[in-house]
C-alpha positions in Angstrom: -19.0 0.7 16.8 -16.8 3.2 18.6 -17.6 1.4 21.9 -15.8 -1.7 20.7 -12.5 -0.1 21.3 -13.1 -0.5 25.1 -14.2 -4.1 24.9 -12.3 -7.1 23.5 -8.6 -6.3 23.2 -7.2 -7.7 19.9 -3.7 -9.1 19.8 -1.2 -9.1 17.0 0.5 -12.4 16.2 3.4 -13.8 14.1 2.3 -17.4 14.5 1.9 -19.2 11.1 -1.1 -21.1 12.2 -4.5 -19.6 13.2 -5.4 -19.7 16.9 -8.1 -22.3 16.1 -5.7 -24.6 14.2 -7.5 -27.8 14.9 -9.5 -29.3 12.0 -11.6 -32.3 12.2 -9.6 -34.7 10.0 -12.7 -36.8 9.4 -14.2 -33.9 7.4 -11.2 -32.9 5.3 -9.2 -34.5 2.6 -5.7 -34.6 3.9 -4.4 -34.9 0.3 -6.5 -32.1 -1.0 -3.5 -29.8 -1.7 -1.0 -32.5 -2.6 -0.7 -31.1 -6.1 0.8 -27.9 -4.5 3.6 -29.8 -2.8 7.0 -28.3 -3.7 9.2 -30.6 -5.9 12.5 -30.8 -4.1 14.1 -32.2 -7.3 13.1 -29.2 -9.5 15.4 -26.5 -8.3 17.6 -24.6 -10.7 20.9 -23.2 -9.8 22.8 -20.0 -10.6 26.4 -21.1 -10.0 27.9 -17.6 -10.6 25.8 -16.1 -7.8 25.1 -19.2 -5.7 21.3 -19.0 -5.9 18.7 -21.8 -6.1 15.4 -20.9 -7.6 12.1 -22.2 -8.9 9.8 -20.3 -11.2 6.1 -20.8 -12.2 4.9 -22.4 -8.9 1.1 -22.3 -9.0 0.0 -21.5 -5.5 -3.7 -22.6 -5.6 -5.5 -25.6 -7.0 -8.1 -23.7 -9.0 -6.3 -20.7 -10.5 -8.3 -18.3 -12.6 -5.0 -17.5 -14.4 -1.7 -19.3 -13.9 0.1 -16.3 -15.5 -0.7 -14.3 -12.4 -1.5 -16.9 -9.7 1.9 -18.4 -9.5 5.2 -17.4 -7.9 9.0 -17.7 -7.9 11.3 -18.5 -5.0 14.9 -17.4 -4.7 17.1 -19.0 -2.0 20.7 -18.3 -0.9 22.8 -21.2 -2.1 24.4 -21.9 1.3 21.0 -22.9 2.7 20.9 -26.0 0.5 22.9 -29.2 -0.1 22.1 -30.3 -3.6 22.6 -33.2 -6.1 22.5 -32.3 -9.8 20.5 -34.2 -12.4 20.8 -32.5 -15.7 19.7 -28.9 -15.4 17.8 -29.6 -12.2 18.9 -30.0 -8.6 17.5 -32.1 -5.7 17.9 -29.9 -2.6 17.9 -30.6 1.1 18.2 -28.0 3.8 21.7 -27.4 5.2 20.7 -26.7 8.8 24.2 -25.5 9.8 24.4 -22.8 7.2 24.6 -19.1 8.2 24.0 -16.2 5.7 24.1 -12.7 7.1 22.1 -12.7 10.4 20.2 -15.9 9.6 20.1 -19.6 9.4 17.7 -21.8 7.4 15.6 -22.0 10.6 15.4 -18.3 11.1 15.5 -16.7 7.6 12.6 -14.4 6.8 10.6 -14.3 3.6 10.4 -11.1 1.7 7.5 -10.5 -0.8 7.2 -7.4 -3.0 4.0 -5.8 -4.2 5.6 -4.4 -7.4 3.0 -1.9 -8.5 2.0 1.6 -7.5 -1.4 1.6 -9.2 -2.4 -2.1 -8.8 -1.7 -3.3 -12.2 -1.6 -7.1 -12.4 1.7 -8.5 -11.4 2.9 -11.4 -13.5 4.8 -14.3 -12.1 8.4 -14.4 -13.5 8.9 -16.7 -16.4 12.7 -16.3 -16.7 15.4 -15.9 -14.1 17.8 -12.9 -13.7 20.0 -12.1 -10.7 19.9 -8.4 -11.1 18.6 -6.6 -8.0 18.4 -9.8 -5.8 21.8 -9.6 -4.3 21.0 -7.4 -1.3 18.1 -9.6 -0.2 19.8 -12.9 -0.6 23.2 -11.8 0.8 21.4 -10.6 3.9 20.1 -14.2 4.3 16.5 -13.7 3.3 14.4 -15.9 1.0 12.9 -13.8 -1.7 9.5 -14.7 -3.1 8.0 -12.9 -6.1 4.3 -13.7 -6.3 2.1 -12.8 -9.2 -1.4 -11.5 -8.5 -4.4 -10.1 -10.3 -4.7 -6.4 -10.6 -7.3 -3.7 -10.4 -9.3 -4.9 -13.4 -10.7 -8.2 -14.8 -8.7 -9.5 -17.7 -7.7 -12.2 -20.1 -4.8 -14.6 -19.7 -3.2 -13.8 -23.1 -0.1 -15.9 -22.2 -2.3 -19.1 -22.1 -4.5 -18.0 -24.9 -7.6 -18.3 -22.8 -10.7 -16.3 -24.0 -12.4 -16.5 -20.6 -12.5 -13.2 -18.6 -11.0 -13.7 -15.2 -12.2 -11.6 -12.2 -10.1 -8.7 -11.0 -10.3 -5.7 -8.7 -11.0 -5.6 -5.0 -10.4 -7.8 -3.1 -8.6 -10.2 -5.6 -5.0 -8.7 -5.4 -5.1 -9.2 -1.6 -6.7 -12.7 -1.9 -4.1 -13.9 -4.4 -1.3 -12.8 -2.1 -2.9 -14.4 0.9 -3.0 -17.6 -1.2 0.7 -17.3 -2.0 1.5 -16.9 1.7 -0.5 -20.0 2.5 1.3 -21.9 -0.2 4.7 -21.1 1.4 3.4 -22.3 4.8 2.1 -25.5 3.2 5.6 -26.1 1.9 7.5 -24.8 4.9 9.3 -28.1 5.6 11.0 -28.0 2.2 12.0 -24.3 2.3 15.0 -23.0 4.3 13.1 -20.2 6.1 11.0 -19.4 9.1 7.6 -19.4 7.5 6.1 -17.3 10.3 8.4 -14.5 9.3 6.8 -13.2 6.0 7.4 -9.5 5.3 5.5 -7.8 2.5 6.5 -4.4 1.1 5.0 -2.1 -1.5 4.7 1.5 -2.8 1.6 3.7 -3.5 -1.5 1.5 -3.8 0.9 -1.5 -3.6 1.9 -0.1 -0.2 -1.8 0.0 0.6 -2.1 -3.7 -0.2 0.9 -4.4 2.1 -1.0 -2.6 4.9 -4.2 -4.7 4.2 -2.2 -7.9 4.3 -0.6 -6.8 7.5 -3.9 -6.0 9.2 -6.2 -8.8 8.0 -4.5 -12.1 8.7 -6.9 -15.0 8.6 -9.9 -12.7 8.5 -13.0 -14.7 7.8 -14.6 -12.5 5.1 -11.8 -13.5 2.7 -12.6 -17.2 3.1 -15.1 -17.5 0.2 -12.6 -15.9 -2.2 -9.8 -18.2 -1.0 -12.0 -21.2 -1.3 -13.0 -20.2 -4.9 -9.4 -20.4 -6.1 -8.4 -23.4 -4.1 -6.1 -21.7 -1.7 -4.5 -23.9 1.0 -6.6 -24.2 4.1 -4.8 -27.0 5.9 -1.6 -29.0 5.7 -1.2 -32.7 5.1 -1.7 -33.4 8.8 -4.9 -31.4 9.0 -3.6 -28.4 10.7 -5.0 -25.1 9.7 -2.7 -22.9 7.5 -2.5 -19.1 8.2 -2.1 -16.1 5.9 -1.1 -13.7 8.7 2.2 -12.0 8.1 4.9 -10.8 10.4 5.6 -7.4 8.9 4.2 -4.8 6.5 6.4 -2.1 4.9 5.1 0.6 2.6 6.2 3.8 1.0 3.5 6.5 0.4 0.6 4.0 1.0 -2.7 4.8 -0.7 -5.5 3.0 0.9 -8.7 3.3 3.1 -10.9 4.0 0.1 -14.0 4.5 2.1 -12.8 7.9 3.1 -10.0 8.5 0.6 -12.0 11.2 -1.3 -13.2 12.9 1.9 -9.7 12.9 3.4 -8.2 14.3 0.2 -10.7 17.1 0.1 -10.3 17.9 3.8 -6.5 17.9 3.7 -6.0 19.5 0.3 -9.0 20.1 -1.9 -11.0 22.5 0.3 -8.1 25.0 0.2 -8.1 25.6 -3.6 -10.7 27.2 -6.0 -9.0 26.1 -9.2 -10.3 23.8 -12.0 -12.8 21.3 -10.7 -13.0 23.2 -7.4 -13.8 26.6 -9.1 -16.7 28.6 -7.7 -20.0 27.7 -9.3 -19.1 24.1 -10.1 -21.0 21.3 -8.4 -17.6 19.6 -7.7 -16.6 22.6 -5.7 -19.7 22.1 -3.5 -18.9 18.4 -3.3 -15.4 19.1 -2.3 -16.5 21.3 0.6 -19.1 18.8 1.7 -16.6 15.9 1.6 -14.2 17.9 3.8 -17.0 18.4 6.3 -17.9 14.7 6.2 -14.3 13.8 6.9 -14.3 16.0 10.1 -17.4 14.1 11.3 -15.7 10.8 10.5 -12.6 11.7 12.5 -14.7 12.5 15.5 -16.3 9.0 15.3 -13.0 7.1 14.9 -11.5 7.1 18.4 -8.0 7.7 17.0 -5.6 8.5 19.9 -2.3 10.2 20.5 0.7 8.9 22.4 -0.9 10.0 25.7 -4.1 8.0 24.8 -6.1 11.1 24.3 -8.7 11.0 21.5 -7.9 13.0 18.4 -10.8 15.2 17.3 -11.6 18.1 15.1 -13.5 21.2 16.0 -16.1 22.8 13.7 -15.6 26.5 13.0 -18.3 29.1 12.6 -17.9 28.6 8.9 -18.7 24.9 9.2 -15.1 23.8 8.5 -13.3 21.2 10.5 -9.9 22.7 10.5 -8.8 22.9 14.2 -8.5 20.4 17.0 -6.1 17.8 18.4 -6.3 15.7 15.2 -5.1 18.7 13.2 -2.4 19.5 15.8 -1.1 15.9 15.6 -0.7 16.1 11.8 1.0 19.5 12.2 3.3 18.0 14.8 4.3 15.3 12.3 5.0 17.9 9.7 7.0 20.1 12.1 9.1 17.1 13.2 9.9 16.2 9.6 10.9 19.7 8.8 13.0 20.1 11.9 14.8 16.8 11.2 15.5 18.1 7.7 17.2 21.3 8.8 19.2 19.5 11.5 20.5 16.9 9.1 20.9 18.8 5.7 24.0 20.4 4.5 23.6 23.6 2.6 23.8 24.5 -0.3 20.8 22.2 -0.7 19.4 21.2 -4.1 15.7 20.5 -4.3 14.4 18.4 -7.2 10.7 17.6 -7.4 10.3 13.9 -8.2 7.5 11.4 -8.7 7.8 7.7 -9.0 5.2 6.1 -11.3 6.0 2.5 -10.6 8.5 0.8 -8.3 11.2 -1.5 -9.7 11.5 -4.2 -7.0 13.6 -7.1 -8.4 12.4 -10.6 -9.4 10.8 -10.3 -12.8 13.3 -9.3 -15.5 10.5 -9.0 -18.0 8.9 -6.2 -16.1 11.4 -3.4 -16.8 11.3 -4.1 -20.6 7.5 -4.0 -20.5 7.4 -0.7 -18.7 10.1 0.8 -20.8 8.1 -0.1 -23.9 5.0 1.5 -22.4 6.9 4.6 -21.4 8.4 5.0 -24.9 5.0 5.1 -26.5 3.7 7.8 -24.2 4.2 11.6 -24.5 5.6 13.1 -21.2 3.1 15.0 -19.2 3.5 18.6 -18.2 5.2 18.8 -14.8 3.2 21.8 -13.6 4.4 23.9 -10.6 7.3 22.8 -8.5 6.3 20.8 -5.4 7.5 23.4 -3.0 6.0 26.4 -4.7 9.5 27.9 -5.3 11.8 27.9 -8.3 11.2 27.3 -11.9 10.2 24.0 -13.6 10.8 22.5 -17.1 7.9 22.4 -19.5 8.0 18.6 -19.7 8.9 15.9 -17.2 11.7 13.5 -18.1 11.4 9.9 -17.0 14.6 8.2 -15.8 15.4 4.6 -16.1 14.1 4.1 -12.6 10.7 5.4 -13.5 11.1 8.7 -11.5 9.7 11.8 -13.1 11.9 14.9 -12.5 11.8 18.6 -13.1 14.4 21.4 -12.9 16.3 21.6 -9.6 16.5 24.7 -7.4 19.6 25.4 -5.3 19.4 27.1 -1.9 22.6 28.3 -0.4 21.4 28.4 3.2 18.6 27.3 5.4 17.6 31.0 6.0 17.2 31.5 2.2 15.3 28.2 1.8 12.7 29.2 4.3 12.6 32.8 3.1 11.7 31.4 -0.4 8.9 29.4 1.1 7.6 32.5 2.8 7.9 34.6 -0.3 4.2 35.3 -0.8 3.2 35.2 2.9 4.7 34.3 6.3 3.5 30.8 7.2 6.5 28.7 8.2 8.8 29.6 11.1 12.5 28.5 11.3 14.5 29.0 14.4 18.2 29.1 13.6 19.2 28.8 17.2 17.0 25.9 18.0 17.2 24.3 14.6 13.5 23.8 14.7 10.6 24.5 12.3 6.9 25.1 12.9 4.1 25.4 10.3 1.3 27.9 11.0 -1.6 25.8 9.7 -2.5 22.8 7.6 -4.1 25.2 5.2 -0.8 27.0 4.6 1.1 23.8 4.3 -1.3 22.4 1.8 -1.3 25.5 -0.3 2.4 25.8 -0.4 3.8 22.3 -0.4 1.0 19.7 -0.8 -1.6 21.3 -3.1 -4.5 19.4 -4.5 -3.0 18.1 -7.8 -5.9 15.7 -8.4 -9.4 16.6 -9.5 -12.2 16.9 -6.9 -13.3 13.5 -5.6 -10.1 12.0 -7.1 -10.5 8.4 -6.2 -14.2 7.9 -7.0 -14.3 10.3 -10.0 -17.7 11.6 -11.1 -17.1 10.1 -14.6 -15.7 6.8 -13.1 -12.4 7.5 -14.8 -9.9 6.9 -12.0 -7.8 3.7 -11.5 -9.6 3.3 -8.2 -13.0 3.2 -10.0 -11.4 0.3 -12.0 -10.4 -1.4 -8.7 -14.1 -1.6 -7.8 -15.3 -2.6 -11.2 -17.0 -5.9 -11.8 -16.2 -8.0 -14.8 -17.0 -6.2 -18.0 -18.3 -3.2 -16.0 -14.7 -2.2 -15.7 -15.3 1.0 -13.7 -17.8 1.6 -10.9 -18.6 4.1 -8.2 -17.8 2.8 -4.7 -17.7 5.8 -2.3 -20.8 5.7 0.0 -20.0 9.1 1.4 -20.2 10.7 -2.0 -23.4 8.7 -2.6 -25.0 10.1 0.6 -24.0 13.6 -0.2 -25.3 13.4 -3.8 -28.6 12.1 -2.5 -28.9 14.7 0.3 -27.8 17.7 -1.9 -29.0 16.8 -5.4 -31.0 19.9 -5.8 -28.2 22.2 -4.8 -25.7 20.3 -6.9 -28.0 20.2 -10.0 -28.2 24.1 -9.9 -24.4 24.3 -10.3 -22.3 24.2 -13.5 -21.2 20.9 -15.1 -23.9 18.9 -13.4 -25.0 15.8 -15.4 -28.5 14.5 -14.6 -27.1 11.0 -14.7 -25.1 11.7 -11.6 -28.3 11.7 -9.5 -28.5 7.9 -9.4 -25.0 6.9 -10.6 -23.5 6.2 -7.2 -26.6 4.5 -5.7 -26.9 2.3 -8.8 -23.3 1.2 -8.6 -23.2 0.7 -4.9 -26.1 -1.8 -5.2 -24.0 -4.1 -7.4 -22.4 -7.3 -6.2 -19.3 -9.2 -7.6 -19.1 -12.7 -8.8 -19.2 -14.1 -5.3 -22.3 -12.0 -4.5 -20.3 -9.7 -2.2 -21.7 -6.2 -2.0 -19.7 -3.0 -2.7 -19.5 -1.9 0.9 -17.9 -5.2 1.9 -15.4 -5.1 -1.0 -14.4 -1.6 0.1 -13.9 -2.9 3.6 -11.7 -5.7 2.4 -9.3 -3.2 1.0 -9.2 -1.1 4.1 -6.5 -1.8 6.8 -8.5 0.4 9.3 -11.4 -1.9 9.0 -9.4 -4.4 11.1 -7.5 -1.9 13.3 -10.1 0.6 14.5 -13.1 0.1 16.8 -15.1 2.3 14.4 -15.5 -0.7 12.1 -17.0 -4.2 12.5 -13.8 -5.9 11.6 -12.0 -4.6 14.7 -10.3 -7.5 16.6 -11.4 -10.0 14.0 -8.0 -10.6 12.3 -4.4 -11.4 13.1 -2.4 -8.2 12.8 1.3 -8.1 12.0 3.5 -7.1 14.9 6.0 -5.2 12.8 5.3 -2.1 10.6 7.4 0.3 8.6 5.6 3.2 6.9 7.5 6.0 5.1 5.9 8.8 3.2 7.1 11.9 1.3 5.6 14.9 3.1 5.2 16.7 -0.3 3.1 13.8 -1.9 0.3 15.8 -3.4 -1.3 12.7 -5.0 -2.2 10.9 -1.8 -4.4 12.1 1.1 -2.5 14.0 3.7 -4.1 11.8 6.4 -3.8 8.4 4.8 -0.5 7.1 6.3 -1.0 8.9 9.7 -4.4 7.3 10.3 -3.0 3.8 9.9 -0.1 4.8 12.3 -2.5 6.3 14.9 -4.5 3.0 14.8 -1.5 0.7 14.9 0.1 2.5 17.9 -2.9 1.7 20.0 -3.5 -1.9 18.8 -2.5 -4.3 21.5 0.3 -6.7 20.4 1.8 -4.6 17.7 5.4 -4.6 18.6 6.8 -1.7 16.7 5.6 1.0 14.2 8.4 2.7 12.4 6.8 5.8 10.8 9.0 8.2 8.9 7.6 11.3 7.2 10.3 12.7 4.9 10.5 16.5 4.2 11.4 17.5 0.7 10.2 14.3 -1.0 6.9 13.5 -2.7 5.5 10.3 -4.2 8.7 8.3 -4.2 10.4 5.6 -2.1 10.9 8.3 0.6 13.9 7.9 2.9 15.6 10.4 5.1 19.0 8.9 4.3 20.4 5.8 2.7 18.9 3.5 0.0 15.4 2.1 0.3 16.5 -1.5 -0.1 19.2 -1.2 2.5 16.9 0.5 5.0 14.2 -2.1 4.4 16.6 -4.9 5.1 18.0 -3.3 8.2 14.4 -3.0 9.5 13.6 -6.6 8.7 16.8 -7.8 10.4 16.0 -5.7 13.5 12.5 -7.2 13.7 13.8 -10.7 13.6 16.8 -10.3 15.9 15.5 -8.0 18.6 
């Protein structure tokens, strides 16, 4: 498939209708989706904050669960002219209104993916203004859509005893249906329906990346049809699910190589716990790292000069050197140099980890999460993220869901880097040039981004990870999904079986699970592809050029994020920068921050909105 990169050139698009938008009206029911028409007389109004809103809007005709497959819309009050009738308002668009940088004809739509681990996202059932102000005051229309999460479940709110499907690709499918619903009702909403921007964190950021890369991709069609998602408007024109922009913080995605990339970037450099000598998972870790090197060399990822990024195999059989490794080191060096050039010392370093984002829209969500947090015992924080300073025995969870440990204060840049080099010299700081260089990815990983997760962390041998849940099917709530691990187990079963902690059940565990299909008879390999943005962005995959790709991208990551593969975000960036028609890719690696809403300065919400405005007004 690598040869495809030189053939048909794909093009990104912001158009809200697919290229082939003509539908034979004699073969479709033009009133098929009439029940989804937005009721202009059902708006509610928050007079204190000048906001019109509607809650509980089911966005498909055959929802598996209305608790999750519905959405809420929040509109700046100036965009409407309204007549009151009791508690409701009949609204018409005030075309002359201006809010922030936008009018009702130009306003973008912002949609959050408000989960880091792909828990199901409920549609709001009550209204609260808290947190919405920045979005609405900037002139954006804010849409909070529910969606199914990483597992099948029961709709307890409706009392249904029927198990609804969950897991890949349903979260993406549901959000695509929500986008189509907005386009179907575009005439009644004061916004530019082609300007939908989705944002998320962690695995939610991964979903945002999939939505941005897979607009109108045909493999999703059976899923969208099964839930009654909009396919055409009342005039018979096709309706698109392509979005204009994707924003993410610390995205976790591309699960076909997530385990291999984690072992290559982090796991192969440690011999602790599940990677201890003599264990079969140590052998698996090393083999996965090697498999990742081979994968990189097949990918046709390219640098700014259009040179292919590759890895060289050493005499020891390790892929640790080459232009791909140099590109990653360059990213790290740039982030570190920016840090020293823009940081005032004394500098206080505090390791942090965000468990779940708190994007606004659902006032019930914070209470639910607070209740869950209160019932749990804080976990041990372990070593500090930078390998220096002391840590508290237990992590404390703040109201924003960020786990923190004891801070360390450095009085100068020289002392900061001296502390990093305390056990061996691996990071160079030039005071005169205000620049930083890291000796190797191995050194960086060992000191600042160590392998905190067990070997093969996403497709765990005992199927215990949340990603195993993402690829479960119905009551089989966790399944193996990683074909690379399956191939390695099959190839090396005798060697693995001779190691410690091997279970004879492992021999066929992966091959058995990979042979299973979901409720729509989709095989595991396809389900993994439908959750992989690179499937649509790279010529290595069959999906290359087969989807509408968002023209605008913003990807931020904490360079110290030890729970995500080192290569995850950069791989998406490498592919996007060479995808014809992608207008801009704002990639910001942030030194000194881990698995959080990483920003070099300013607040995440303010920076997100500035980016959206720049995309729409450039």
